[in-house]
N, C-alpha and C positions, 0 to 999 in steps of 0.2 A: 547505647547498648554494644557489648563486645561479644564477639563470637570467634570461633576457631575456623579460618578460611580452609579451603581444600586445595591449597597450592601444592600440598605434599603429594598429590595425585597427578601432578603434570610431569610429562614424560620428556626428559632431556632438554630442558629449556634453560635451566639456570646456567649462568656464565655466557650466554650468547648475547651478542649485540644484535638487537631485533630489528634493526633497520639500517640502511645504508648510511654510514656516518657522513654527515654534512657540517661543515664548519659553521657554527651558530653560536651565540651565546646570550645570555640575559636571563629573564624570569618568565614565568607563566603562572596564572592562577586559575585553577579548576574548581567549580562549584558543583558539588555532586551529593547524592544520596549517602547516608551513612553506610559503611561497610559495603561499598559498591565499586571501589576502586583498587586494583591490584597495586600493592607496594612495589612489587617487582617489575610490574610495567613501568612505574614512574621512575624507578632507579635505572631501568634500561634506556629509557628516553632521556634521562639526564645525562647518562654515560655518553649516548650517542651524539648528543647535540650540545653538550655543555650548557644546558638550560635548566635552571633550578625551578622546580614545580612547587607551588604552594597550594595545598588541598584544603578547601573549606567544605564542610559537610552539613547537610541539612536533613530534617526528618519528615517534612510533608511537602507536598506540591504546593500548597496554599501559602506556606511560610516562604518557600524559595521564590515564588512570584512576587510576594509582597517586599521581601527583603531587596531584591534586585531593582524593582519598580521604584521603591522608596530611597534607593541609594544607600541603604544600610550596609550592603555588600558590593564590594567592587571585585569583578573578575573578568577574565578574558573569554572562558569557555563555561558552559554549564550542561549538565545532563538534565533533560526535561521530559516528562511523560507525555506521551502522544496526545492524550486528551486536554493537556494544558498548553501545548505548543502553539495552537492557534491564538490563545490569550496573549502569549508572549509576543507573538508577531503583531497582533492587533495594538499592543501597547508600545509599539516601536523599540522593543528592547533587543531586537535581533539585527543583524546585518547579514547580507548574503555571503555565504561561505565560500562559493566557488567549488563545492564539494565534486562535481562531476569532472573538474579538471584535475583533481588530485591523482597522482601516479597510481595509487592503490585503489582508487575507486572502482577499478575493474573487477575487484573481488566481491564487491557488494552482491548479495544474491539477488536474482531478479525480482523476487516477491517484495523486496525491501527498497527497490530503486524508485518507485513512483507511489509512495504511500499517500492516503487521502489527507492526512494532517500535514504533510509538506510535500505537495506536487513537485516531482523531478528533482527532489532534495535541494531545493533553493537554499535552505538554511542550515541544513542537518546532515549528519551521518549516523548510522546505526551505533548503538551502544550495546543494547541487549533486548531480548523479547521473551515472553513466557506466557503462561496461562494462570489462571486463578483457579483454585480448588479448595479442598479442605484436608487438614492434616489431623490424625487422630492416633492416640496411643492404643495400639491393638491388644497390648496386654491388659487394658482396662475395659476396652469394648471390642468384641468380636464380630459385630454385626455388619450390615452393608454401610460402606462409607462413601459409596459413589452417588451421593444424594446431597442436595442442600439442606435436607431435613435433619442431618446429623447435628447441625448448629442452629438450625431455625425452628425445629420442633424435636429437641434432642431426647434421646432415651435417658432413662433414669440414671444410668451408670456415668453419664457425662454431665449431668446438671451441676452447676456450680463449678465446673472445671474449664469453661470454654473462654478463649479470647477471640472475640468477634472481629477484631481489628478496628482501625480507626479512619478507614477510608469510606466515606458514605457511599460513593458510587459503587463500590464493591459490594457492600453490605446490602444496599437496596436493590442492586442489580441481582443479587442472589435470590432475594425474595420475589422480584418480578419474574424471573425465569422460573422459579418454583411454582408460580402460578400461571404459568404459560405465556407470559409476556416476553418482549424483546427489548433490545437496547432503546433506552429513552421513552419506553411506552409510559403513558401516564393518564390513562383513561380513568374516570371516576370509579368505575367498578373494580378495576384492577387496583388502584391505589388504596382503596378501602380494604381489599384482602391484604395487600402488602402491610398497611398500617397496622392492622390486627395481628397478622403473623409476627411482626417485630416486636410490638408492644408485649405481646403474650410471651415472646421468647425472652425478653430483656432480663427478667428476674433470674433465668437460668444461666446467664452469663456472668464469668468471674472478672472480665476486663474488657475494655474497648480501647486496644493499645496497639500502636505500631511495635515492630521490633520483637517478635515473639520467637526468634530463632533459639536463642539460649534458654529461655524460659520454657519453651516447648521441649527442647531436649532434655532438660533437667526434670522435667515432669510436673513443674509448677502449673503449667496448662497441660491438659490433656486432650484438647481439641481446638482447632482454630480454622478461620478462613485464611488462606496462605497462598503464597506464589510457589511455583514448582521449584525454583532455585532454592528458596528457603526451606522447602521441604526436603530437598536433597541433602543440605546441610545439617538438617535436624536428623535425618536418618543415618548420616555418616558418624554422628555424635551418638546417636540412640537408636539401634536397629529396631526397636519397638514402635517408632514413629512411621506411619504409612501414610501415603498421599492418594486421596480420593479424587476422581474427576466427575463431578455430577451429571448424571444422565439427563437432567433437565435442560442442560446447556451452560456454557460458560463463556468467559471472555479472553480474548488475546490482548495483551498490553505490550507495549514496547517504550523504550526509553531512547532518546537521541542526543548526541553531543552537537551543541549549536554554538556559533560564533556570536558574542554579545555585541550590541551596538556601542557599548562604552569601553570595549576592549583596548588596552593600552599596549598589548604585545601581538598584534594580528598576525604577523608572519610566524611567529613562534607558535601561536595557536593553530595555524594552518599545518605546521610541520606536525604537531601532535595529532590533528585529525587525520592526517595521512598515515601516521606511525600505527594508530590503533586498527586501520583497515588491513594491515598486513596480516595474513592467516595466522602466523605464528604468534604475533602479538595478540590478536584477537583471542586465540587460545589461551594465552597467558591470563588475560582479564577474565575469560570464562571460568578458568580453573580456580579462580579466587572467589567470584560472586556466584557461580553455579548456574548461569543462564545461557542459553544459545545467543550468538552474537549476530546472526544473519550475514556472516562472512563465509564465503566459499572457501573450502579447504582448511578451515580452522579446525575441524575434528580430526584431521590427519595428526595434529600435534597434541592432542588429548590422550590421556591414559585410557585404557580398555575400560576400567571401572566407570569412567565418566562417560565414554561413548555409550556403554551399555546401560547406563542409569535408567531406570523406569521413568523417573521425573523428567528426564530430558528427551524421552522417546514418546512423545504424545500420539496416541493412536489417531490414524487418519479420520475415523469417524468422528472423534471428539472435535477435531480441528474443523471438520466440515460443518458442524452444527454449532460451532463457536462464532462469536462476534468480535469484531475488532473494537477496542475501547475508543470512544469518540467523546467530544464534548457536546453534551445535550443542549438543546435550545434553552434559552434563558427561563422560559416560562416552565419548562420541565424541572429545570434546576431548582427553581423556586419551590416547587411542590415537594421535590425530594428533600430540600433543606428543612422544610417544616417538619416532615417526618423525623428527620435526623435530629432536629432541635428536641422534639418530644422524647426521644430515646436518651438524650443527655440529662434528662431531668427526672 
């Protein structure tokens, strides 16, 4: 899926060498989500270090893990979701990155220096973080959008227009929070309510797909479960798109850049890891994908429009009640998978 990045909002970054030039050469392969890597960032890195970057993109966490594990994709670096990173580590797909020894590691915000999914940043550095919410076309529905019921018990105006997304963890989590549960809860009574809610809502959805930015902005979808950065891009393309933060509670997700065990260009990979931790470079990436990066001082290099964007200024009360995305225990994942399978048929 293509979309228009927001790099035009970046202030005064074009034309800069965004890192201290160091004599180097060679290649580097990065494996990342679709539309999640700034072309300007890659061009600046290539210019600074004379290293050609090859970008390979994926659409789902499940596909990325499978392709690297099975050897169908060979890369030096990958961007991995926090709830999947432990699985990559357990499959021995990662090598220690030495992140804390990188010169620019000092810019990593304290909140992201010792995350539960990668204690002491043994394998990774921050790429981006955000929150999950709902996006709605306010010109079609003017009611309350700060609730999961907008997509799980939708009003008549939105029925048949909703893209619920393709991430079972996010969809089921929304139903869990709607019924008073928390991350990874799977008690029988709760799961009965979750299952009933989702199966009842299923006929009102138009799609269960990733990549709704362009489709939401165009009006093909009128509501969706979405990420705040995607919501920002949608609003910039269509001011009718509004982002809601469900009062029942939501989750904070993060993605991290990891060094792969089968990397063939380790030193080049470490140069790139250090490069993206520079505040100026982090801002360049943020201005493309629309998410916060967890890098201190990056906001200084963003335009005022981005710094003040409501999608990037999440209220403290929302964050206080939110939960970090984690990998649930296998027995919980199995229960969630059964519900998800029912929704697919």
